[in-house]
N, C-alpha and C positions, 0 to 999 in steps of 0.2 A: 160362480158359489152354489151350493148345493143342500136343496133342504127336501130331506122324506121325498130323496129318491127324486129329488125335480132338478134335475141341469135351470139355472136361474146365472142370464149373464149379468157384472157385476156395474154396476150405475157408481158415476161418482158423485157422491149427493150433493155437493159445492155446485157441483156444474149441472144436476139439475134441477136445483133449487130458482137457478133463473131464468129468465123470464127467454122463448126460444129464442126470439133477436140477438141478444147479445151472447147467445151459445153458436153464433153465424145459422143460424135453421132460420129455411125458410118459412111461411105459417104457413105454406103448401104440400111442403114436409112434414108436417104433423099430422096428418089427416091417415085416420085409422078408422077399422071394420070392425068393431062390435060385435058379438055373436051373441044371438039369445043369451043363451046356455050362458056365457060369460056373464051379461048383465043380472042375471037372476041370478048368480054366484055373486055377484057384487053389493045385489040389493041384501039377500040375505048376509051379507057378514058386514053390510054398515051401518053402522052403529047411531043411535037415535044423537042427534042433536038436542045438545041442553045448553049452551050461553054460545047466543046467537052474535055476541060483542065480541070473546075470543076467535072465533070464527074470521070475525071481521077485521079484528085487528092482525089475524095468519095472513089473510087474504092481503089485505096491503104490505104486507111485511115479505110477502113474496113478489106483489110488481114494484117492490121496491127493490129488489136484490139482498136485501138485509137478510133474508130468515136461513139461521141457519141450521143446522140436521146437523142432533146426537148421532151417531153412530150406537153407539151403546145404551141409549135410549130406548131407541128403535129394534136392534138385535133383542134386550130383555123385554120389550113390550110383544114380541113375534115368540119367543121361548115361552111363554107367560098363556099366549093366547095355544100353546101347541100341550099346554099339560092338563 
C-alpha cells in the first residue's frame, strides 16, 4: 500500500489482531528496536486517553482474540487525519 509517497506493507488486520502465539510467532521473534526519532513521532501523534474503561475493554478483547478491525473505519480515520 502506498500512502503519501511511502510504500507500506499490507497487513491483514484479522491476523495481526491475534496474539503472537496464535499466529505461530515465537516471543523472541517479536522484539523490535525503535529509534528515538520514531518514539518522538509516536508520542507527538499519540492521542490522550480519555476513557480508561474503553481501553481496558479493548485490551481484554485483543487478549481473548476476538477484537475485530474494521478496515473501512481505519481508512476513514487515516484520511481524516491527513486533511
